[in-house]
N, C-alpha and C positions, 0 to 999 in steps of 0.2 A: 642620904636624904631620908631614907626609910627609918633611920634611927630616931628622927624627930617625932615619929608617931609612937603612940603607946601601944605596946603589944598585948595589953590586957584586954583590948577590945577585938572584936572579930574583924573590923575594918583594918586595924593596925596589923593584925596577923596576915591578912590578905596582901597588904602592901609589902610586908616583909618577904612573903613568898614571891611576890612579883618582881620587886627590885632588890632582892637579896644578892649576895656575892656569887651564889651558884648560877650556872648557865645551863641551859638545856642541852642534852646530848643529841646532836643531829647526825643522822646516818646518811651520808651522801652516797649516791650510786657509784658503783665501781666503774672506773674508766676502762672501756673495752678497747683493745688494740694491741698490736705487737710492738714490743720494745725494739728500737733500732739497735742493731748490733754495732759494737764499737769497731772503728776502722783498725784493721791490722796494720802493723808497721809496714811502710812502703819499702819494698826491696826492688830496686831497678833491675830489670832483666834485659840485658843488651843495651842499656842506656848508660849515660854518664853516672859517675859515682855521686856527683852533687845534684842529680836530677831531683825535682820536687814532685810531690804526689799530685797527679792531674785531677784527682777527685776533690781536692781542696781548692782548686783554682776557681777564681771568681772573675771571669773575663768581663771587661767593661764593654757595654753596648754603645756603639757609635750613634749618637743622636744628632740629627741635623738641627742646629739652632738657627733661627732666622736672624739675619744681620741687616742692619739698615744699609740700603744701597747708597752709593755715592750720588751726589747731586750733579747731574749733567745739565749743561745749559740747553735750553730748548732751541732747536734749529728750525727755521722756516725755509720754504723754497726760495724766497727772495734773498735770503742770506747767502745762497750758493751762487748767485749771479755776481760775477766779478765786476761788471760795469753795466751801465745802462745801455739798452738796445735803442739805436737811433730809429727815427721814423721810417726811412726807406726799408730797413730790415723788417720792421713790424708789418708794413704794407705788403711786402713780398710773402711773408708767412700767412697773412690773412687771405691774399689772393690764391695761394696754393691750397688753403683750406676750402675756399669757396669752389675752386675747380674740382677738388675731390668730392665735395658734397653734391655738386651738379652732375658729375659723372658716375655717381654711385648707381650700381645696378644690383638688385637682390640676387642671391645665389640661385643657381639653376636647380629647380625642384621638379618633381614628377608632374607632367602636364595634366591638368584636370579640366574637363569640360571643353576640350578643343574640338575643332571641326572633325579631325580624324576620329576622336573618341565618339562623337555624335554619329558619324557615318558608320562606324563599326557597330554601335549599339542599334542603329536602324537596320543594318543587315542581319544582325542576330535576331531581332524581333520579326523580320520578314521571312528569313530563310532558315531560322534555327528551330522551327517547329513550335507548337503551342496550341492552345485551344481558345484563342480569341474569336475565331469564326468556325463554322462547320468545316469538316475535312475537305469537302469538295470546293470550298472557296479559298483554301490556303495553298501556298506553294508546297511542293513536296519537300520534306526535311532532307537536307543534304549539306554539303560543304558550302561555306560562305563564298560569295563571288571574289572578295578580296583574298581569301585564303586560297581559292583555286588559281587566281592570277599569280599569287606568290609561288605556289607549287609549280605552275607552268614555267615561270621564269627560272626557278631553281633547276628544274629538269632540263631546260634549254642550256643553262650554264654548265651543268654536268656533262651533257652531250657535247658541247663545244670544247670543253677541256679534254674529254676523251678523244675527240677527233684531232685535236692539236697534238696530243701525245702520240697518236698513231701516224702523224705526219700527213694527214689527208688534206686536200685543199678545201677551202670554205665552200659551202653550197651556194648556188646562184640565188640572188634575192628573188623572192616571190611577191608578185603584185597582187595582193588580196583585195585591193579597193575595187569597188564596182565602177563601171563606166558612168560618166556624168549623166547620160540619158536615163540609165536605170535609177539613179539616185533621185532625179527630178520626178520620174514616174512614181516612185514610192512616196515622195513628198505630196504629190497631187492626190494619190489614193488615201494617204493618212488624213489630209485636210477634208476630203470628201466624206470619210467615215466620221470625223468629228462633227461636221455640219449635219449629217444624217442623224447622229445620236442626239444632238441638241434639238433638232426639229421634232424628233419623236417625243422628247421630253415636253416640249411646248404643247404639242397636240394633246398629250395625255393630261397636262394640267388644265388646258382649256376644257377638255371633256369633263373633268372633275369640278369645274366651276371656279378654278383658281387662275384664270387667265390674266388678271391684272395685278398680280403680286410682284413684289420686288425681285423675287427669285426668277420669275418668268422674264421680267424686263432685263435682268442681268444676262440670262441665257440668250435672249434675242440680240443683245449687244454683242455677245460673243459670236453669234452666228454671222452678224454683219462683218465683224473683224475677220473671221475665217473665210468669208466669201471674198473679201478684198485680197487676202493672202492667196487664195486659190486662183483668182484672176491674174495676180502678179506671177505666180508660178507657171500658169499656162502661157503667159506672154513670154517668159524666159525660155520655156520649152520650145515654143514656136520659133523664137529667134535663133536658138542653138541648132534646130533642125534645118 
């Protein structure tokens, strides 16, 4: 193509130099790296004479290829029923289900907020110590009454087992109950004390100018009830004597 231009001009000479047959000498960078040594001839040591070089082996990798699964017919629960269930059998099944549903009881769990728990909490608040009131108005801190009763019962059980092992006869029963007359006398004294406390409260409220309040009327009603109970206890005491 450059031969079509006249070389007598500067432009023709530039085109000749640009598109001439000669090509520029490009010096590429030398490739750094070690040349791989040629494999030496394989001489089997202790192997068969026709053994191959293991270095030239190219094992095939086992690749799991997904395959299309076979088409299985869809099976429903109704398809497994060999024959229809008649009405009496269905009624029996429903009746058994209703009985189990009515008789269901939840599993036994740890009791929460039962009367025993409430009484134990009340004992701990009353006898377990604390600062709800001044020290002179609180019970002395000590073992809980229920715990003391449990320890006493356990002590009696251990003593009874020890006595049985020794072969001793059982002790005679002790009558710790008070005579009926003493019990009635204590009842009369307790009612008298309650009446005296309530009358003192009423007198104090009247002195302070609160004699017609609902609290005073309630206490007066309690005094009348205690008075009738006292009269009934005195009549029973006279009848027994």
